[in-house]
C-alpha positions in Angstrom: 119.4 69.9 112.3 115.9 68.5 113.2 117.5 65.1 113.8 120.0 66.5 116.3 117.3 68.5 118.1 115.2 65.4 118.5 118.2 63.5 119.9 118.9 66.3 122.3 115.3 66.3 123.5 115.3 62.5 124.0 118.5 62.9 126.0 116.9 65.5 128.3 113.8 63.3 128.8 116.0 60.3 129.8 118.1 62.5 132.1 115.1 63.9 133.9 113.7 60.3 134.3 117.0 59.2 135.9 116.9 62.2 138.4 113.2 61.5 139.1 114.0 57.9 140.0 116.9 59.0 142.1 114.7 61.4 144.0 112.3 58.8 145.1 114.6 57.6 147.9 114.3 57.2 151.6 113.5 60.9 152.1 109.9 60.4 150.9 109.5 56.7 151.5 110.4 54.1 154.1 111.7 50.5 154.2 110.4 47.2 155.5 113.0 44.5 156.5 112.9 41.3 158.4 114.3 37.8 159.2 112.4 34.6 158.8 113.3 31.4 160.7 111.6 28.3 162.0 110.8 27.4 165.7 114.3 25.8 166.0 116.0 28.9 164.9 117.0 27.6 161.4 116.6 30.2 158.6 113.8 29.8 156.1 114.9 30.8 152.5 112.3 31.3 149.8 109.5 32.3 152.1 106.9 34.5 150.3 106.5 38.0 151.9 103.5 40.1 150.9 102.9 43.6 152.2 99.5 45.2 151.6 98.6 48.9 152.1 95.4 48.7 154.1 94.2 52.1 152.8 95.1 51.9 149.2 94.8 48.1 148.7 98.2 48.0 146.9 100.5 45.0 147.4 104.2 44.3 147.0 105.8 40.8 147.1 109.3 39.4 147.7 110.9 36.2 148.9 113.5 35.7 151.6 117.1 35.1 150.5 119.4 32.2 151.5 119.9 33.7 154.9 116.2 34.1 155.5 116.3 37.9 155.2 114.1 40.2 153.1 114.2 43.9 152.4 111.6 46.0 150.6 112.7 49.6 149.8 110.8 52.7 148.6 107.7 51.8 150.6 105.1 54.5 150.5 104.1 55.8 154.0 101.0 54.1 155.4 99.6 51.3 157.5 100.5 47.8 156.1 99.6 44.1 156.7 102.6 41.8 156.4 102.0 38.2 155.4 104.7 35.6 155.4 104.2 32.0 154.2 106.2 28.9 153.2 105.2 25.3 152.5 104.8 23.1 155.6 104.5 26.2 157.9 101.6 28.1 159.3 100.9 31.5 157.6 102.1 34.5 159.6 100.2 37.8 159.5 101.0 41.0 161.3 98.5 43.8 161.2 98.9 47.6 161.6 102.6 47.9 160.6 103.1 51.6 160.2 105.8 52.8 157.8 106.7 56.5 157.8 109.1 58.5 155.7 112.8 58.1 156.4 112.3 55.0 158.6 113.2 51.3 158.4 110.6 49.0 160.0 111.6 45.5 161.0 109.2 42.6 161.0 110.8 39.3 162.1 109.1 36.0 162.7 109.6 32.4 163.7 107.3 30.3 161.5 105.4 27.4 163.2 105.2 24.0 161.7 101.8 23.3 160.1 99.6 23.9 157.0 99.7 27.1 155.1 95.9 27.3 155.6 96.5 27.7 159.3 97.2 31.4 160.3 99.2 32.9 163.1 98.0 36.5 163.4 100.0 39.0 165.5 98.7 42.5 166.4 101.3 43.5 169.0 103.0 46.8 168.7 106.3 46.8 166.9 109.6 47.6 168.7 110.5 51.3 168.4 114.2 50.8 169.0 116.3 51.4 165.8 118.5 48.5 165.0 118.9 48.9 161.2 120.1 52.5 160.9 122.4 54.9 162.8 120.7 58.2 162.1 119.2 60.4 164.8 115.8 61.5 163.8 112.4 62.4 165.3 108.9 62.0 163.7 106.4 64.8 164.6 103.0 63.5 163.8 100.0 65.3 162.3 98.2 65.0 165.6 101.0 66.9 167.4 101.2 69.6 164.7 97.4 70.2 164.8 96.9 69.9 168.6 99.9 71.5 170.2 100.1 75.3 170.6 101.6 77.0 167.6 102.7 80.5 166.8 100.0 83.1 166.0 100.4 82.4 162.3 100.1 78.7 162.9 103.6 77.8 161.7 104.6 74.1 162.1 108.2 75.2 162.9 107.0 76.2 166.3 107.0 72.5 167.4 110.4 71.5 165.9 111.9 72.0 169.3 110.2 68.7 170.3 113.2 67.1 168.7 116.3 66.9 170.9 119.0 69.4 170.0 116.6 71.8 168.3 116.2 75.4 169.7 112.9 77.3 170.0 111.7 78.9 166.8 112.8 82.5 166.3 111.4 85.2 164.0 113.6 86.2 161.0 113.4 89.1 158.6 110.6 91.5 158.0 107.0 91.0 156.7 108.2 92.2 153.3 111.3 90.0 153.1 109.6 87.0 154.8 105.9 87.1 153.8 105.3 83.3 154.5 106.3 83.8 158.1 109.2 81.3 158.1 111.1 81.0 161.4 114.6 79.8 162.2 115.8 77.0 164.5 119.3 76.1 165.4 120.1 72.4 165.5 123.0 70.9 167.6 124.4 74.4 168.0 124.9 74.9 164.3 124.1 78.1 162.5 120.5 78.2 161.1 121.9 78.6 157.6 123.3 75.1 157.8 119.8 73.5 158.0 118.1 72.0 154.9 114.3 72.2 154.6 112.4 69.8 152.3 108.8 69.4 151.2 108.0 65.8 150.2 111.7 65.3 149.6 112.1 68.4 147.4 114.4 71.2 148.4 112.3 73.9 150.2 114.9 76.5 151.0 114.7 80.2 150.0 117.1 80.7 147.1 118.3 84.1 148.4 118.2 83.5 152.1 119.1 79.9 152.9 117.9 80.0 156.5 114.2 80.5 155.5 111.8 77.9 154.1 110.2 78.8 150.8 106.8 77.2 151.6 105.2 76.9 155.0 102.3 74.5 154.6 99.2 74.8 157.0 99.1 72.3 159.9 96.0 70.5 158.4 98.0 69.7 155.3 100.9 68.0 157.1 101.1 64.2 157.5 104.4 64.0 159.3 107.5 66.1 159.9 110.8 64.2 159.9 113.6 66.0 161.7 117.1 64.4 161.2 119.7 65.9 163.4 122.7 63.6 163.1 124.3 60.7 161.1 121.6 61.0 158.4 122.0 59.3 155.0 124.0 60.9 152.2 120.8 61.3 150.1 119.5 63.9 152.7 122.7 66.0 152.1 123.2 69.7 151.7 123.2 70.3 155.5 125.7 70.5 158.3 123.0 71.2 160.9 119.8 69.2 160.4 117.3 68.1 157.7 113.6 68.9 158.1 111.4 67.0 155.7 107.6 67.8 155.7 105.3 65.2 154.2 102.0 66.4 152.8 98.8 64.4 153.3 97.7 62.5 150.2 94.2 63.1 148.7 91.1 61.1 149.6 87.7 60.6 148.1 86.0 62.7 150.7 85.8 66.5 150.6 87.4 68.0 153.8 88.2 71.4 155.1 89.2 73.4 158.1 88.5 76.8 159.6 90.2 78.7 162.5 90.1 82.0 164.2 92.8 83.8 166.2 91.5 86.3 168.8 93.8 88.8 170.4 91.2 90.6 172.5 92.9 91.8 175.7 89.8 91.1 177.7 90.6 87.4 177.7 94.2 87.9 178.9 95.1 86.7 182.4 95.1 89.3 185.1 98.5 90.6 186.4 98.9 89.0 189.7 101.1 91.9 190.9 98.7 94.7 190.2 
């Protein structure tokens, strides 16, 4: 009996590990892809590609395939330095490559002939046009969430209508049935019940009322809000309308806080021009 129980527990642990690995997909990470060739346009296979997170100092490494292509998946959101090198070519470095959740960032290069000790450093902004994925999505940054006018309860859903096809936020339910102040948005004309809300890639829908979010994080805690409205990956799933994925900021070594006040004193209201 004890032996069978142990086997069952081991099975559950392995099963949970599989689901954990599956969950760490594009919904909470991004991807870095690219193509490496020489000045004449010939592909460069076997080139060493190293990406370094400039904030954490972590690195990942890969080599280009026979077609000169490389692809690095499950990249944690952040700012990266991309280094590409191959024998008999100058080393290529691109700084400040930003990878966000649910995005694919492309860094291509044409290596110049020379010594590896020689460096070609590029700091130009990357092309924003999507060429590696067909989904329609919008990234709402932390600056937008914190600086743009929000609802009186400071709900980030007030700015979801920055995304094309998303309606203005509307109140739903009562204070008793909706204590966290969740609002509703219609996406591409679909019913609000067809939307799927996520928090760091985890389902964040109310179990009894699917049109409400279970947790509404404060604006200061939000790193980015990814709003996918069409042709999103199957891993997003569970939605006929849109998928809203909120990424929370990671911790730092510094203690930080925020304070705010909301004043509704009628003395500060604008005068009625018709009175």
